[in-house]
PyMOL CGO cylinders between C-alpha atoms (Angstrom):
from pymol import cmd
from pymol.cgo import CYLINDER

trace = [
    CYLINDER, -11.41, 10.25, -1.20, -9.11, 12.45, -3.29, 0.3, 1, 1, 1, 1, 1, 1,
    CYLINDER, -9.11, 12.45, -3.29, -7.93, 10.67, -6.28, 0.3, 1, 1, 1, 1, 1, 1,
    CYLINDER, -7.93, 10.67, -6.28, -3.95, 10.14, -6.22, 0.3, 1, 1, 1, 1, 1, 1,
    CYLINDER, -3.95, 10.14, -6.22, -4.06, 9.25, -9.82, 0.3, 1, 1, 1, 1, 1, 1,
    CYLINDER, -4.06, 9.25, -9.82, -4.63, 11.46, -12.91, 0.3, 1, 1, 1, 1, 1, 1,
    CYLINDER, -4.63, 11.46, -12.91, -8.34, 11.04, -13.65, 0.3, 1, 1, 1, 1, 1, 1,
    CYLINDER, -8.34, 11.04, -13.65, -7.87, 12.76, -16.82, 0.3, 1, 1, 1, 1, 1, 1,
    CYLINDER, -7.87, 12.76, -16.82, -5.02, 10.22, -18.38, 0.3, 1, 1, 1, 1, 1, 1,
    CYLINDER, -5.02, 10.22, -18.38, -5.84, 8.36, -21.52, 0.3, 1, 1, 1, 1, 1, 1,
    CYLINDER, -5.84, 8.36, -21.52, -7.84, 5.16, -20.99, 0.3, 1, 1, 1, 1, 1, 1,
    CYLINDER, -7.84, 5.16, -20.99, -6.24, 1.95, -22.37, 0.3, 1, 1, 1, 1, 1, 1,
    CYLINDER, -6.24, 1.95, -22.37, -7.68, -1.36, -22.94, 0.3, 1, 1, 1, 1, 1, 1,
    CYLINDER, -7.68, -1.36, -22.94, -6.32, -4.05, -20.72, 0.3, 1, 1, 1, 1, 1, 1,
    CYLINDER, -6.32, -4.05, -20.72, -6.83, -7.86, -20.57, 0.3, 1, 1, 1, 1, 1, 1,
    CYLINDER, -6.83, -7.86, -20.57, -8.43, -9.10, -17.41, 0.3, 1, 1, 1, 1, 1, 1,
    CYLINDER, -8.43, -9.10, -17.41, -9.63, -12.67, -16.58, 0.3, 1, 1, 1, 1, 1, 1,
    CYLINDER, -9.63, -12.67, -16.58, -12.66, -12.40, -14.25, 0.3, 1, 1, 1, 1, 1, 1,
    CYLINDER, -12.66, -12.40, -14.25, -14.92, -14.83, -12.81, 0.3, 1, 1, 1, 1, 1, 1,
    CYLINDER, -14.92, -14.83, -12.81, -17.89, -15.25, -15.10, 0.3, 1, 1, 1, 1, 1, 1,
    CYLINDER, -17.89, -15.25, -15.10, -20.68, -15.34, -12.33, 0.3, 1, 1, 1, 1, 1, 1,
    CYLINDER, -20.68, -15.34, -12.33, -19.31, -12.14, -10.92, 0.3, 1, 1, 1, 1, 1, 1,
    CYLINDER, -19.31, -12.14, -10.92, -19.18, -10.34, -14.07, 0.3, 1, 1, 1, 1, 1, 1,
    CYLINDER, -19.18, -10.34, -14.07, -22.96, -11.21, -14.62, 0.3, 1, 1, 1, 1, 1, 1,
    CYLINDER, -22.96, -11.21, -14.62, -23.71, -10.04, -11.08, 0.3, 1, 1, 1, 1, 1, 1,
    CYLINDER, -23.71, -10.04, -11.08, -22.10, -6.83, -11.38, 0.3, 1, 1, 1, 1, 1, 1,
    CYLINDER, -22.10, -6.83, -11.38, -23.72, -6.11, -14.94, 0.3, 1, 1, 1, 1, 1, 1,
    CYLINDER, -23.72, -6.11, -14.94, -26.98, -6.23, -13.03, 0.3, 1, 1, 1, 1, 1, 1,
    CYLINDER, -26.98, -6.23, -13.03, -25.71, -3.91, -10.47, 0.3, 1, 1, 1, 1, 1, 1,
    CYLINDER, -25.71, -3.91, -10.47, -23.89, -1.37, -12.38, 0.3, 1, 1, 1, 1, 1, 1,
    CYLINDER, -23.89, -1.37, -12.38, -23.63, -0.33, -15.99, 0.3, 1, 1, 1, 1, 1, 1,
    CYLINDER, -23.63, -0.33, -15.99, -20.00, 0.42, -16.32, 0.3, 1, 1, 1, 1, 1, 1,
    CYLINDER, -20.00, 0.42, -16.32, -17.78, -2.54, -15.23, 0.3, 1, 1, 1, 1, 1, 1,
    CYLINDER, -17.78, -2.54, -15.23, -14.62, -0.62, -16.14, 0.3, 1, 1, 1, 1, 1, 1,
    CYLINDER, -14.62, -0.62, -16.14, -15.73, 2.17, -13.73, 0.3, 1, 1, 1, 1, 1, 1,
    CYLINDER, -15.73, 2.17, -13.73, -16.22, -0.23, -11.00, 0.3, 1, 1, 1, 1, 1, 1,
    CYLINDER, -16.22, -0.23, -11.00, -12.82, -2.01, -11.61, 0.3, 1, 1, 1, 1, 1, 1,
    CYLINDER, -12.82, -2.01, -11.61, -11.07, 1.53, -12.00, 0.3, 1, 1, 1, 1, 1, 1,
    CYLINDER, -11.07, 1.53, -12.00, -12.77, 2.57, -8.71, 0.3, 1, 1, 1, 1, 1, 1,
    CYLINDER, -12.77, 2.57, -8.71, -11.79, -0.40, -6.75, 0.3, 1, 1, 1, 1, 1, 1,
    CYLINDER, -11.79, -0.40, -6.75, -8.36, -0.18, -8.13, 0.3, 1, 1, 1, 1, 1, 1,
    CYLINDER, -8.36, -0.18, -8.13, -7.98, 3.40, -7.07, 0.3, 1, 1, 1, 1, 1, 1,
    CYLINDER, -7.98, 3.40, -7.07, -9.12, 2.56, -3.39, 0.3, 1, 1, 1, 1, 1, 1,
    CYLINDER, -9.12, 2.56, -3.39, -6.58, -0.70, -3.51, 0.3, 1, 1, 1, 1, 1, 1,
    CYLINDER, -6.58, -0.70, -3.51, -3.54, 1.77, -4.44, 0.3, 1, 1, 1, 1, 1, 1,
    CYLINDER, -3.54, 1.77, -4.44, -4.47, 4.34, -1.70, 0.3, 1, 1, 1, 1, 1, 1,
    CYLINDER, -4.47, 4.34, -1.70, -4.79, 1.70, 0.65, 0.3, 1, 1, 1, 1, 1, 1,
    CYLINDER, -4.79, 1.70, 0.65, -1.59, 0.09, -0.23, 0.3, 1, 1, 1, 1, 1, 1,
    CYLINDER, -1.59, 0.09, -0.23, 0.12, 3.55, -0.06, 0.3, 1, 1, 1, 1, 1, 1,
    CYLINDER, 0.12, 3.55, -0.06, -1.24, 4.29, 3.68, 0.3, 1, 1, 1, 1, 1, 1,
    CYLINDER, -1.24, 4.29, 3.68, -0.24, 0.87, 4.84, 0.3, 1, 1, 1, 1, 1, 1,
    CYLINDER, -0.24, 0.87, 4.84, 3.42, 1.15, 3.32, 0.3, 1, 1, 1, 1, 1, 1,
    CYLINDER, 3.42, 1.15, 3.32, 3.77, 4.72, 4.71, 0.3, 1, 1, 1, 1, 1, 1,
    CYLINDER, 3.77, 4.72, 4.71, 2.45, 3.52, 8.25, 0.3, 1, 1, 1, 1, 1, 1,
    CYLINDER, 2.45, 3.52, 8.25, 4.96, 0.68, 8.13, 0.3, 1, 1, 1, 1, 1, 1,
    CYLINDER, 4.96, 0.68, 8.13, 8.03, 2.88, 7.17, 0.3, 1, 1, 1, 1, 1, 1,
    CYLINDER, 8.03, 2.88, 7.17, 6.80, 5.26, 9.87, 0.3, 1, 1, 1, 1, 1, 1,
    CYLINDER, 6.80, 5.26, 9.87, 6.89, 2.53, 12.09, 0.3, 1, 1, 1, 1, 1, 1,
    CYLINDER, 6.89, 2.53, 12.09, 10.21, 1.28, 11.11, 0.3, 1, 1, 1, 1, 1, 1,
    CYLINDER, 10.21, 1.28, 11.11, 11.66, 4.72, 11.44, 0.3, 1, 1, 1, 1, 1, 1,
    CYLINDER, 11.66, 4.72, 11.44, 10.32, 5.29, 14.86, 0.3, 1, 1, 1, 1, 1, 1,
    CYLINDER, 10.32, 5.29, 14.86, 12.01, 1.98, 15.79, 0.3, 1, 1, 1, 1, 1, 1,
    CYLINDER, 12.01, 1.98, 15.79, 15.47, 2.72, 14.38, 0.3, 1, 1, 1, 1, 1, 1,
    CYLINDER, 15.47, 2.72, 14.38, 15.36, 6.17, 15.92, 0.3, 1, 1, 1, 1, 1, 1,
    CYLINDER, 15.36, 6.17, 15.92, 14.45, 4.56, 19.57, 0.3, 1, 1, 1, 1, 1, 1,
    CYLINDER, 14.45, 4.56, 19.57, 17.09, 1.81, 19.19, 0.3, 1, 1, 1, 1, 1, 1,
    CYLINDER, 17.09, 1.81, 19.19, 19.76, 4.40, 17.90, 0.3, 1, 1, 1, 1, 1, 1,
    CYLINDER, 19.76, 4.40, 17.90, 18.75, 6.69, 21.22, 0.3, 1, 1, 1, 1, 1, 1,
    CYLINDER, 18.75, 6.69, 21.22, 19.14, 3.46, 23.37, 0.3, 1, 1, 1, 1, 1, 1,
    CYLINDER, 19.14, 3.46, 23.37, 22.36, 2.40, 21.68, 0.3, 1, 1, 1, 1, 1, 1,
    CYLINDER, 22.36, 2.40, 21.68, 23.86, 5.87, 22.39, 0.3, 1, 1, 1, 1, 1, 1,
    CYLINDER, 23.86, 5.87, 22.39, 22.81, 5.89, 25.89, 0.3, 1, 1, 1, 1, 1, 1,
    CYLINDER, 22.81, 5.89, 25.89, 23.63, 2.54, 27.00, 0.3, 1, 1, 1, 1, 1, 1,
    CYLINDER, 23.63, 2.54, 27.00, 25.84, 1.34, 24.16, 0.3, 1, 1, 1, 1, 1, 1,
    CYLINDER, 25.84, 1.34, 24.16, 25.53, -2.07, 22.63, 0.3, 1, 1, 1, 1, 1, 1,
    CYLINDER, 25.53, -2.07, 22.63, 24.81, -5.31, 24.48, 0.3, 1, 1, 1, 1, 1, 1,
    CYLINDER, 24.81, -5.31, 24.48, 27.79, -6.90, 22.46, 0.3, 1, 1, 1, 1, 1, 1,
    CYLINDER, 27.79, -6.90, 22.46, 30.27, -4.46, 23.45, 0.3, 1, 1, 1, 1, 1, 1,
    CYLINDER, 30.27, -4.46, 23.45, 31.05, -6.34, 26.88, 0.3, 1, 1, 1, 1, 1, 1,
    CYLINDER, 31.05, -6.34, 26.88, 31.86, -9.30, 24.64, 0.3, 1, 1, 1, 1, 1, 1,
    CYLINDER, 31.86, -9.30, 24.64, 33.73, -7.95, 21.69, 0.3, 1, 1, 1, 1, 1, 1,
    CYLINDER, 33.73, -7.95, 21.69, 37.18, -8.72, 21.14, 0.3, 1, 1, 1, 1, 1, 1,
    CYLINDER, 37.18, -8.72, 21.14, 37.82, -5.74, 19.12, 0.3, 1, 1, 1, 1, 1, 1,
]
cmd.load_cgo(trace, "trace")
């Protein structure tokens, strides 16, 4: 996966509250807890960006189809409008 963040950016300490049992288990599996969390956060950010882009694309396509329908057939409310 291509990094969508500056991997050379300065590291800064943050305060996290994590389940103690999970931390113990991760420490048994990986030496670098910060690296694991950073990797998971990067995956999460990428996934959320993809989801938001997909939703925006769907909304844009829906609006485009509705506008085309409205241009061809007019609004359903036109026959009831008093304007």
